[in-house]
C-alpha positions as CSV (number, residue, x, y, z in Angstrom):
1,M,14.6,-11.3,-14.7
2,N,13.7,-7.9,-15.8
3,G,14.6,-6.9,-12.3
4,R,11.8,-6.1,-11.3
5,K,10.0,-6.9,-8.2
6,T,7.2,-9.3,-8.1
7,M,4.2,-8.8,-5.8
8,A,4.0,-9.8,-3.1
9,I,0.7,-9.5,-1.6
10,D,-2.2,-11.6,-3.0
11,K,-4.7,-10.2,-5.2
12,E,-7.4,-11.5,-3.4
13,L,-6.1,-9.8,0.1
14,L,-5.4,-6.6,-2.0
15,E,-9.1,-6.6,-2.3
16,I,-10.5,-7.7,1.3
17,L,-7.3,-5.5,2.8
18,A,-9.3,-1.4,3.7
19,C,-7.4,1.4,5.1
20,P,-7.0,1.7,9.7
21,K,-8.0,4.8,8.8
22,C,-10.7,5.7,6.3
23,K,-11.3,2.3,5.8
24,G,-11.3,2.8,2.6
25,D,-9.8,1.1,-0.6
26,I,-5.7,0.7,-0.9
27,R,-3.6,0.0,-3.8
28,L,-0.5,-1.5,-4.4
29,N,1.5,0.9,-5.5
30,A,3.5,0.9,-8.6
31,R,7.4,-0.2,-6.3
32,G,5.0,-3.2,-4.9
33,D,6.7,-1.8,-1.3
34,G,3.8,0.0,-0.4
35,L,-0.5,0.3,0.3
36,I,-1.7,3.6,-0.6
37,C,-4.8,5.1,0.0
38,D,-5.9,8.0,-2.0
39,A,-8.5,9.8,0.5
40,C,-6.2,10.1,3.2
41,R,-3.1,10.2,1.3
42,L,-1.1,7.5,3.5
43,M,1.5,4.7,2.4
44,Y,1.4,1.5,4.2
45,P,4.5,0.2,3.8
46,I,5.6,-3.3,3.1
47,K,8.5,-5.0,5.2
48,E,9.5,-9.3,4.2
49,D,6.2,-9.5,2.0
50,I,3.6,-8.5,5.0
51,P,1.4,-5.2,5.0
52,V,2.4,-3.3,7.9
53,M,-1.8,-1.7,8.6
54,L,-0.8,0.8,11.5
55,I,-1.3,4.5,11.1
56,E,1.8,4.6,13.0
57,E,3.7,3.3,10.6
58,A,2.0,5.5,7.5
59,V,4.3,7.9,5.4
60,K,2.3,10.9,4.6
61,I,2.0,11.6,0.8
62,E,2.4,14.6,-0.7
63,G,1.1,15.4,-4.1
64,L,-0.6,12.4,-4.2
65,G,-0.6,11.2,-8.0
66,R,-1.2,7.8,-9.0
67,S,2.2,5.8,-8.4
């Protein structure tokens, strides 16, 4: 094992999910524990392999780079 968490989000699921705020594209962050909307600068957490797609649960990202 290389110690890296495997991607729990199915690639097909990731393709159909959208940001609940702007309806734009989202992407998996580098750590695999959140989904990022670059347009809104928000990260939606993934808890127990389930994406929490609630605007109220999203974390605002400052100085967003491609993480």
